[in-house]
LUMMAR-518882 format. One record per residue (C-alpha): x, z negated, y negated; residue in one letter. Coordinates in steps of 0.05 Angstrom, whole numbers, plus 5000, padded with zeros to 4 digits. Each point is the difference from the previous one (the first is absolute). Example, Ala and Ser with C-alpha at 12.3 -4.5 7.8 and 13.67 -1.06 7.14 Angstrom:
% residues 2
524648445090A 502750134931S 
END
This chain:
% residues 377
767853505349M 502150464943V 495850624993K 504950394955Y 507249955024V 505450174949V 506450295031R 505050274950L 505850465019N 506650014963K 497950574955E 493949604978E 503449324993R 505750234957A 495850254941P 495649385003L 506149544997L 502750384941A 493250004968F 499149245002V 507349884981T 499750384934T 493149734982G 498650584954R 492850135019A 493049724991A 499049305027A 494750245049A 504750525030K 505649495007L 495249525035L 497850545049H 507250195015A 501749275015R 493949945045I 502250615041L 507149735007L 497649325025K 494750305045A 504950485033D 500549895076V 505950475008G 507149815018E 501849794929D 493249734982G 497749294991R 493450065037C 496549484958W 492749835009T 494950164947A 499249264982A 507649914992D 500550634957I 494249794956A 502949304991D 507150254985A 497850544950L 494349604969D 494750515018T 494050035046S 499650175073A 495050554982A 505250344958T 505049975057V 494850305047H 498350564951R 507350194990V 501250025075R 493850435010Q 501950494945A 507050085030F 497550135071V 494350464981E 502850374939Q 507549884996G 505049694953M 497650294935E 492949745010A 502549325020A 504149924936L 494550254954A 496149464965R 492649965014K 496350404948R 493849704968P 493550275027T 497850184930G 493049984973R 494849765050Q 493750425006Y 493349785024H 498250345066K 493050315000L 495950035063D 495650595018G 493749724968A 503549864934Q 503050694998E 493250315015A 497049654940Q 505950194957L 499450745019V 492549984990A 500649734930V 505650484982T 496850635028C 492849884978S 497250354939A 500549624934P 493749594985P 495250234947M 500149324967S 504549404997N 496349675057A 504149965064L 497450015071D 497549315019A 503849935065P 506550204965V 498749494944I 498849465051G 506550155036R 504250034937Q 497249354975A 501349655065G 492750025022G 497050215066T 497350694983G 499850515056R 505850495003R 498750745009R 504150345054H 497250705004H 500750264930Q 504450624992C 500150095076G 504349385012V 498249555058C 503449355022P 503050345061H 503750544960H 501549524943A 503649535048Q 504450575025K 501650214929N 501049294973A 504549974939L 507049775019K 504150004935P 505649585031W 501950565049Q 504950554985Q 503150595036Q 507050294993Q 500650744990W 505750484983V 497450244933I 503350644976P 501350114925P 495050384959Q 501950694972A 507249965024N 503950645006A 505549695042E 495049765052F 496350665008V 506650395002C 502649585059A 493150025033M 499450754998E 507250085024D 498549595063V 493350355011L 503650674997E 504749775056V 494049825044Y 497450724995T 506250305032R 499450235072P 504149705056Y 507250235000D 504949685050P 505850214955K 497049634941R 496249415031P 495549594954Q 501649265009V 496749414966C 503849344995V 497249314983D 501349285019E 496549345010T 501849285019S 497649585057K 500149245001Q 502549755068L 495949435028V 501349615064A 495149615043E 501049255006T 495449955060R 499150465060V 493650414989P 494449935051I 498750685033P 493250334996A 494949875054T 493150325013P 495749814940G 505849654964Q 505050354953P 507449824995V 500949334966R 506149884956I 501949364965D 498849974925Y 507149754990E 505550514993Y 507150044975E 502850504951R 506250375024Q 501850414938G 498250724985T 502050695023A 499750684966N 497050635031L 501850704977F 494850535016M 502550725008V 493950445010F 499650765009E 492550134992P 499950745019L 503649865066A 496349355015G 506649635010Q 502249344972R 505849525007R 499949264980V 506749654988K 500249244997V 505349704954T 501749314976E 499750204926R 497850584956R 506050084954T 502850654972A 505250015055V 494649945054D 496350584969F 506550414998A 501149885074H 492950235014L 501250654962I 506450145038R 496449915067E 494550454974L 505050554982V 504949955058D 495849755058T 492750174991Q 500650684965Y 507250235010P 498150755001H 495350004940A 502250404939E 496449524953K 496049375012I 494149984952V 499749254986L 493849664969V 500749274980M 497749514946D 503849754940N 502949365030L 506649824967N 503950125064T 496850685014H 505050364956K 505850475015P 504549494967A 499049555061S 504350495040L 505949884953Y 499449255012E 501050095075A 504550615008Y 505750374968T 498250504945P 501450585046A 495649735055E 494449824951A 500250704970R 499750315070R 493749605016L 496750164933M 501050755010E 495749965063R 494249684963L 494450264956E 497249374969I 492949924973H 497849324971H 492849784996T 498049764930P 500349284980T 493449665021H 498750615044G 503049795067S 493550205034W 502750714997L 505349815051N 497450145070M 505049515030A 495949454966E 493950235040T 504049965064E 502449304981L 492849794994S 498750245071V 506249635024L 497749364967A 493050055030A 502150195071Q 506649635010C 501949504945L 493449614997N 502649445045R 505549485004R 506850305015L 505649495005P 506650384992D 503050694982P 501350185073A 492749935021I 497850334935L 504550605016T 497450045071Q 492749994980E 500950504943V 503750475047A 494249995050A 495150154944W 504550564975E 500450335069R 492549985009Q 498750324931R 505550535010N 497450195069T 493050104971A 503150384941K 495549634951C 500050374933R 497049894931V 494750514980D 501750024925W 494650364961R 501049764928F 502950574959T 502150134929T 493450354987H 496349375022D 504449564957A 498650414937R 492549905012I 499549295026K 505849694962L 499150334932T 500949324966R 507350005022L 501550654964Y 502049994926P 495050334953A 503050644971I 498250204929Q 499950764996L 500650404936G 
END
């Protein structure tokens, strides 16, 4: 039984075939591409076993398994990427070791060159007793705060002292201070992707004292894109499911926004991030110049700064969507659209809004590091 099933569609097979034919890439990427082509269980695939693939490509079954897993869980790009080295290995300290380290570091310097006997015994490999309660550190708290230098967190780090960033930030914050005006609705637009995953076994329903049980095996069914159109002051949102997120798809969304959702608005105050497709130029890729200009004249566009997408309230709403609706296996775009529509109706009926309280005044106090230093005189 194969845990990670690779099923390639025509749009995914064609680039892989061209990729391995030209051979102009790193050897590891070419190997991973050949593994995916041979492991494909689709109509045009070969559906080879891991042992056959490993024997034909002179690699290991573990590598075949890892490529399959990366494709199913993370997509094509992750499957083709070579495995990065783990880097420098660090020794993991337990709570007792950290307690001693903190005690030695925080204690007052000794009056002479003589060190504490228990510390000397420990450093020399002896059996001296370790002190746990110096500087208010006990084993219980030390274990919770154990040093973990191998861990890291990803953050959107804004640039320091950047005039372009603060200009775009204050522009968006000014928009959020405006009162509700049905003739000039404030609309935030953002997008996200959802990996479609199908069950390979029928789940066992929940029973008293027993949660739903699903099989660990699943099958990747591609991805879908979700556009979020959110009007925070009215508490209304609309989610559109599309196959892709190209400039033409974005242009179609804007046309629906102008002609269908807000046909009587004088201007639509549009807040969105700096994605390459979120530009007025996308309208000219999908429509005639006259039609593109007509749509643009109905928009008042405000872009969030680069590395400042947290200013877009549609991103907040996408987080709610991910937590309440997308945190499960959804096999195809039809079911995804059905589930998202049900979530959308429930939120719109409740008129869920965002209580935005961060203002320009707050930014100039709390985010002073982002503002350039001005030399007067």
